[in-house]
C-alpha positions in Angstrom: 10.5 -16.0 -10.7 9.1 -14.7 -14.0 9.2 -18.2 -15.5 7.4 -19.6 -12.4 4.6 -17.1 -12.7 4.1 -17.8 -16.4 4.0 -21.5 -15.7 1.5 -21.0 -12.9 -0.8 -19.3 -15.5 -0.3 -22.1 -17.9 -0.7 -24.9 -15.5 -4.2 -25.9 -16.9 -5.2 -26.4 -20.5 -6.9 -23.1 -21.6 -10.3 -22.8 -23.2 -12.3 -20.0 -24.7 -15.6 -18.7 -23.4 -17.9 -16.0 -24.8 -19.5 -13.7 -22.2 -23.1 -12.5 -22.4 -23.4 -9.0 -24.1 -25.4 -7.6 -21.1 -25.1 -3.8 -21.0 -21.7 -3.0 -19.4 -20.3 -6.6 -19.6 -18.9 -6.2 -23.1 -18.6 -9.3 -25.2 -15.1 -10.7 -25.2 -13.4 -14.0 -25.8 -10.3 -14.7 -23.8 -8.3 -17.8 -23.0 -8.0 -18.5 -19.3 -7.0 -21.5 -17.1 -10.1 -22.3 -15.1 -9.2 -19.4 -12.8 -11.8 -16.8 -13.7 -15.5 -16.8 -14.4 -17.9 -13.9 -15.1 -21.5 -14.2 -13.9 -23.6 -13.0 -16.8 -26.6 -10.8 -16.0 -30.0 -12.5 -16.1 -28.2 -15.9 -16.4 -28.4 -18.7 -13.9 -25.0 -20.3 -13.2 -24.6 -23.7 -11.7 -22.8 -23.2 -8.4 -19.5 -24.9 -7.4 -19.9 -27.7 -5.0 -17.6 -25.8 -2.6 -19.6 -22.6 -2.6 -21.6 -21.9 0.6 -23.5 -18.9 -0.9 -25.0 -18.0 -4.3 -23.1 -15.4 -6.4 -24.9 -12.1 -6.6 -26.3 -10.9 -9.9 -25.6 -7.2 -10.3 -27.9 -4.8 -12.1 -27.5 -3.9 -15.8 -28.6 -0.3 -15.3 -29.0 2.4 -12.7 -25.3 3.4 -12.6 -23.7 6.7 -13.7 -22.1 6.3 -17.1 -19.0 8.5 -17.2 -17.6 10.4 -20.2 -15.1 8.2 -22.1 -12.8 11.2 -22.7 -12.2 11.8 -19.0 -9.4 9.9 -17.4 -10.5 7.8 -14.4 -8.5 6.3 -11.5 -5.6 4.2 -12.9 -5.9 6.1 -16.2 -4.6 9.2 -14.5 -1.3 7.6 -13.5 1.7 8.7 -15.6 2.8 5.1 -16.2 -0.7 3.8 -17.1 -0.8 1.2 -20.0 -4.3 -0.3 -20.3 -3.1 -3.7 -21.6 -1.1 -4.2 -18.3 -4.2 -4.1 -16.2 -6.5 -7.1 -15.9 -10.1 -5.9 -17.0 -11.9 -6.9 -13.8 -15.7 -6.9 -14.1 -18.1 -6.4 -11.2 -19.5 -9.8 -10.4 -16.6 -11.7 -11.9 -15.6 -14.9 -10.1 -11.9 -15.4 -9.8 -10.2 -18.7 -9.0 -13.6 -20.3 -8.8 -13.9 -18.7 -5.4 -14.0 -14.9 -5.1 -16.7 -12.8 -6.6 -15.7 -9.2 -7.1 -18.2 -6.7 -5.6 -16.7 -3.2 -5.9 -13.4 -1.5 -6.8 -12.0 0.2 -3.7 -8.5 1.3 -4.8 -5.9 1.4 -7.6 -2.2 2.1 -8.1 0.7 1.7 -10.5 0.9 -2.1 -9.8 -2.7 -3.2 -9.1 -6.4 -2.5 -8.7 -8.0 -3.4 -5.4 -11.4 -5.0 -5.1 -13.8 -5.8 -2.3 -14.8 -9.4 -2.9 -16.8 -12.2 -1.4 -15.3 -15.6 -0.7 -18.1 -17.9 -2.0 -16.6 -20.9 -0.1 -16.9 -19.3 3.3 -19.4 -16.4 2.7 -16.9 -13.9 4.1 -15.5 -10.7 2.7 -12.0 -10.3 1.5 -9.9 -7.8 -0.4 -8.2 -8.8 -3.7 -5.3 -7.1 -5.3 -5.1 -7.9 -9.0 -1.6 -7.0 -10.2 -0.5 -5.7 -13.6 1.4 -8.0 -16.0 5.1 -7.8 -16.4 6.0 -7.4 -12.8 5.6 -11.0 -11.5 9.1 -11.0 -10.2 8.4 -8.1 -7.8 5.1 -9.8 -6.6 6.9 -13.1 -6.1 9.3 -11.3 -3.9 6.4 -10.1 -1.8 5.1 -13.7 -1.5 8.6 -14.9 -0.5 8.7 -12.3 2.3 5.3 -13.5 3.6 6.5 -17.1 3.5 9.7 -16.1 5.3 7.7 -14.3 8.1 5.3 -17.2 8.4 8.2 -19.5 9.2 9.4 -17.4 12.1 8.4 -19.1 15.4 7.9 -16.5 18.0 5.5 -15.2 20.7 6.4 -11.6 19.9 3.2 -9.5 20.1 4.1 -7.6 16.9 3.2 -10.7 14.9 -0.5 -9.9 15.6 -0.1 -6.5 13.9 1.2 -7.9 10.6 -1.3 -8.5 7.9 -1.4 -12.2 7.0 -1.7 -13.3 3.4 -4.9 -15.2 3.0 -4.5 -16.5 -0.5 -2.6 -16.0 -3.8 -3.3 -17.3 -7.3 -2.8 -16.5 -11.0 -5.2 -15.5 -13.7 -4.7 -15.3 -17.4 -5.8 -12.0 -19.0 -6.0 -10.9 -22.6 -2.4 -9.6 -22.5 -0.6 -11.8 -20.0 -0.5 -13.4 -16.6 -1.7 -11.6 -13.5 -1.0 -12.5 -9.9 -3.8 -12.0 -7.4 -3.3 -11.6 -3.6 -6.0 -11.7 -0.9 -4.4 -9.6 1.8 -7.0 -8.0 4.1 -9.0 -4.8 4.3 -7.7 -1.5 3.1 -8.2 1.5 5.4 -6.8 4.8 6.5 -6.2 5.7 10.2 -8.5 7.8 12.4 -6.6 7.5 15.7 -3.0 8.6 15.2 -1.4 7.6 18.5 -3.1 4.2 18.8 -2.3 3.4 15.2 1.4 4.5 15.4 1.8 2.6 18.7 0.5 -0.6 17.0 2.7 -0.1 14.0 5.8 0.4 16.1 5.2 -3.0 17.8 4.8 -4.4 14.3 8.1 -2.8 13.2 9.9 -4.2 16.2 8.6 -7.7 15.3 9.8 -7.2 11.7 13.2 -5.8 12.7 14.1 -7.9 15.8 12.4 -11.3 15.0 12.1 -11.5 11.2 15.1 -9.3 10.3 13.0 -7.6 7.6 13.1 -4.0 6.5 9.7 -2.8 5.1 11.0 0.2 3.2 7.6 1.4 2.0 5.6 2.6 5.0 2.8 4.9 3.9 -0.9 5.3 4.6 -2.1 3.2 1.7 -0.1 0.2 3.1 -2.1 0.1 6.4 -5.1 -2.2 6.7 -7.8 -3.2 9.2 -7.7 -6.6 10.7 -11.4 -7.3 10.4 -14.2 -4.8 9.7 -17.7 -5.5 11.0 -19.5 -8.0 8.7 -22.7 -6.0 9.0 -21.0 -3.0 7.6 -19.6 -5.0 4.7 -23.1 -6.5 4.0 -24.6 -3.0 3.8 -21.8 -2.0 1.5 -22.6 -4.9 -0.8 -26.3 -4.2 -0.8 -25.7 -0.5 -1.6 -23.6 -1.5 -4.6 -26.4 -3.7 -5.8 -29.1 -1.0 -5.5 -26.9 2.0 -6.4 -24.0 0.7 -8.5 -20.8 2.7 -8.6 -20.1 5.0 -11.6 -18.1 3.6 -14.5 -16.9 4.3 -18.0 -17.3 1.7 -20.8 -14.5 1.4 -23.3 -14.2 -1.0 -26.3 -11.9 -3.4 -24.4 -12.8 -2.9 -20.7 -15.0 -1.2 -18.2 -13.2 1.1 -15.7 -15.0 1.5 -12.4 -14.7 4.5 -10.1 -13.0 3.4 -6.9 -15.2 4.0 -3.9 -12.7 5.0 -1.3 -13.9 2.2 1.0 -13.3 3.0 4.7 -14.6 0.3 7.1 -15.3 1.5 10.6 -13.5 0.3 13.8 -10.3 -1.6 14.4 -6.7 -0.8 14.4 -4.3 -0.8 11.5 -2.3 -3.7 10.2 1.0 -3.2 8.4 0.8 -4.6 4.9 2.3 -4.6 1.4 5.7 -6.2 1.5 6.4 -5.9 -2.2 9.4 -3.6 -1.5 10.6 -5.3 1.7 14.2 -6.6 2.1 15.9 -9.0 4.4 17.7 -6.7 6.8 20.9 -8.6 7.8 22.8 -7.5 4.7 23.9 -4.2 3.2 21.5 -2.4 0.8 21.8 0.5 -1.5 18.8 0.1 -3.9 16.6 3.1 -4.6 13.6 2.8 -2.3 10.8 4.7 -0.8 8.2 7.1 -2.3 9.8 10.5 -3.1 8.4 12.6 -0.2 9.2 9.8 2.3 12.8 9.1 1.3 15.4 9.2 4.1 18.5 11.4 3.4 20.8 8.4 3.0 18.5 7.1 0.2 18.5 10.5 -1.5 22.3 10.5 -1.4 22.4 6.9 -2.8 24.3 5.6 0.2 23.8 2.3 2.0 20.8 2.0 4.2 19.4 -0.3 6.9 16.5 -0.8 9.3 16.5 2.9 10.2 14.8 3.9 6.9 11.6 2.4 8.5 12.1 4.7 11.5 12.3 7.7 9.2 9.2 6.4 7.3 7.0 5.9 10.4 7.7 9.5 11.4 6.5 10.6 8.0 3.3 8.5 8.3 2.6 10.0 11.8 2.9 13.5 10.3 0.5 12.6 7.4 -2.1 11.5 10.0 -2.3 14.8 11.8 -1.4 17.3 9.0 -3.4 18.3 5.9 -0.2 18.3 3.8 2.9 16.2 3.6 6.0 17.4 5.5 8.0 17.5 2.3 6.9 19.2 -0.9 10.1 18.7 -2.9 8.9 20.2 -6.2 10.9 22.8 -8.1 9.2 25.8 -9.8 8.3 23.6 -12.8 6.3 21.3 -10.5 8.8 18.4 -10.9 10.1 16.6 -7.8 13.7 17.5 -7.3 16.2 15.9 -4.9 17.9 19.3 -4.5 14.7 20.9 -3.3 14.0 17.9 -1.1 17.4 18.2 0.6 17.0 22.0 1.0 13.7 21.5 2.8 15.3 18.9 5.1 18.1 21.5 6.0 15.4 24.1 6.8 13.3 21.6 8.9 16.1 19.8 10.7 19.1 22.0 10.5 22.4 21.1 8.7 23.6 17.5 8.9 26.5 16.6 11.3 30.0 16.3 9.7 30.1 12.6 10.2 27.0 12.2 8.1 28.4 14.3 5.2 31.8 12.6 5.4 30.4 9.1 5.0 28.4 9.9 1.8 30.3 10.9 -1.3 27.3 12.5 -2.9 27.2 15.0 0.0 29.8 17.1 -1.9 27.0 17.9 -4.4 25.2 19.8 -1.7 27.8 21.0 0.9 31.3 22.2 0.7 34.2 20.9 2.8 33.3 23.2 5.6 29.7 22.0 5.6 28.3 25.1 4.0 25.2 24.7 1.8 26.3 25.2 -1.8 23.0 27.0 -2.7 22.2 24.5 -5.5 18.7 25.7 -4.6 17.7 28.2 -1.9 16.9 26.8 1.6 13.3 27.8 2.2 12.3 29.7 5.3 10.3 27.0 7.0 10.4 25.2 10.3 8.7 22.2 11.8 6.8 24.6 14.0 5.5 26.6 11.1 4.6 23.4 9.2 2.7 22.2 12.2 0.4 25.3 12.5 -2.7 23.3 11.5 -1.8 20.2 13.6 -4.4 20.0 16.4 -3.7 18.6 19.8 -2.8 19.4 23.4 0.9 18.5 23.3 2.1 19.7 19.9 5.6 20.3 21.4 5.8 16.7 22.5 4.8 15.5 19.1 7.5 17.6 17.4 10.1 16.4 19.8 9.1 12.8 19.1 9.2 13.6 15.4 12.7 15.0 15.6 13.9 11.9 17.4 13.0 9.8 14.4 14.0 12.3 11.7 17.7 12.5 12.5 20.3 12.8 9.7 22.5 9.9 11.0 20.6 6.6 10.8 22.5 5.3 13.8 21.2 8.2 15.8 17.6 7.3 15.2 15.9 5.4 17.9 14.6 1.8 17.5 10.9 1.1 17.1 10.6 0.2 20.8 12.4 3.3 21.9 9.9 5.4 19.9 7.0 3.4 21.3 8.1 3.9 25.0 8.7 7.6 24.5 6.9 9.8 27.1 4.8 11.6 24.5 3.7 8.3 22.8 2.9 6.7 26.1 1.0 9.6 27.5 -2.7 8.8 27.8 -2.4 5.3 26.3 -1.9 3.3 29.5 0.8 0.8 30.1 2.2 -0.8 26.9 4.1 -4.0 27.3 5.9 -6.1 24.7 5.8 -9.5 26.5 7.6 -12.3 24.8 10.0 -10.0 22.9 
């Protein structure tokens, strides 16, 4: 996979271009393979014959210039290495097609940009990945291709984000894969969102035989925001540009926390997904979302997604995550995590402990907690004090169904969907064609 990615970057003979020294577009010379173009300010560029709209020229002033000494966005991440990130510029044209408009997100593996497809005059989101991880990103592409080959009328297919495009660009320090997935959002309607995600999960599990393994808020996207909203967003960026800091080798833009209005969430980001009909034991899931079998480094299956979706539901209605997991030094600690689970869910059943050899690090032969760390005096009820709603008891009962120690005791996605609490007030939900 790594070799294929490198070949993709080197598929065309490279050439060198010098960019105009306009204000925050610093002068650089890089080799690239006819995949990226920067639109210099105050410069007229001949348009591609395939473009249906003219690229926007962004202002060279009027933006807030941030202190270079203050870490911004991806710079704040513990694993940040500047040379791994492609130095995207506002107004840059990637793949002779997509003009970047504004940075709307970032993470350890990519920066996320709202862009305009100049060939269709529509808005898209671009994820520009860091170098050195092409194998992981190729795996995500493989999962998308696998799902696209599944012939089905299952309604969950409509709730899976489709990959619109993928391509490679050559940066100053290596090759970067770019994906055009959809529109990044958070949820504002918990039940409707979770209901739709459960249908999507049933499609993944029952039709595609895929385990997502990484359900969290940042991996949920809108199917299609209103074009008028996106147009206003673009105009605002042209008249009131986003803050940024200018360094010697790149400009780092402040992400705008872009939240389009309307629509329901799509399940996205399959970079950590696995084919489900085989045994797995890899280390997966973000720390606070990890299922107990993952903490104990045991084998896992589709039911890790059920655990995850309960955690996502909690995050939607609570101002803090269900699990803290940090020791007195502020470091995430599996022992603290497990102690919190004991407090919230009660002790695990004997069959769960007996099937996982690392259980002996936490419980003795009689199932007594070894006091590796104290079990905190917390309950689901006390954690839910700030959760607002008419049927908090129903929500906590639904949550406990999904957060069971034994994976085999957790319900399926459809069982969670058709639960009385989840169905209440939502009308009849049907999964025809499943």
